[in-house]
C-alpha positions in Angstrom: 101.6 53.3 286.8 102.1 50.0 288.1 105.2 48.4 286.8 104.3 44.9 287.2 105.3 42.7 284.2 101.7 42.0 283.4 100.8 45.7 283.4 103.7 46.6 281.3 102.7 44.2 278.5 99.1 45.6 278.2 99.3 49.3 278.7 98.4 51.7 275.8 101.0 53.2 273.4 101.0 56.6 275.0 101.5 55.2 278.5 104.2 52.8 277.2 106.0 55.6 275.8 105.6 57.9 279.0 106.7 55.3 281.2 109.9 54.3 279.2 110.8 57.9 278.8 110.5 58.5 282.6 111.8 55.2 283.7 114.1 53.8 281.2 117.3 54.1 283.4 115.7 52.4 286.3 114.0 49.9 284.5 114.6 46.1 285.9 115.5 43.2 283.3 111.9 41.9 284.1 110.4 45.2 283.2 112.4 45.9 280.0 111.3 42.2 278.9 107.8 43.3 279.6 108.1 46.5 277.5 109.5 44.4 274.6 106.7 42.2 274.6 104.2 45.1 274.7 102.2 45.0 271.1 102.8 48.9 271.1 106.3 48.9 271.6 108.0 51.2 269.1 111.5 51.0 267.3 112.3 54.2 269.5 111.5 52.4 272.7 113.5 49.5 271.6 116.5 52.1 270.8 116.1 53.6 274.3 116.4 50.2 275.9 119.4 49.2 273.8 121.2 52.4 275.0 121.1 51.6 278.6 124.2 49.6 278.9 123.0 48.0 282.0 120.0 46.4 280.3 121.7 45.6 277.1 124.1 43.6 279.3 121.3 41.1 279.9 121.3 38.5 277.3 117.5 37.9 277.5 117.2 41.6 276.7 119.4 41.6 273.9 117.9 38.4 272.5 114.3 39.9 272.8 115.7 43.1 271.0 117.3 41.3 268.2 114.4 38.9 267.6 111.8 41.7 267.6 110.3 42.3 264.2 110.6 46.3 264.7 114.4 46.1 265.3 116.4 47.5 262.5 118.2 44.9 260.4 121.6 46.7 261.4 121.1 45.4 265.1 120.5 41.9 264.0 
């Protein structure tokens, strides 16, 4: 699957889950933001991204996670 930002914003739920499961440790900041913008992102995907310290260190990624409607209130 292409990992361009546009591509990640429009993939199906199953493809998104598979992509993140296989690549979460290698995601760039831009890719993480694209995943978080995907309409099929799940709380589990948000949690996987949050647990990667390198990604969570980016202010833009933290901001997007906290602002996302599926993020548990405990993280806000």
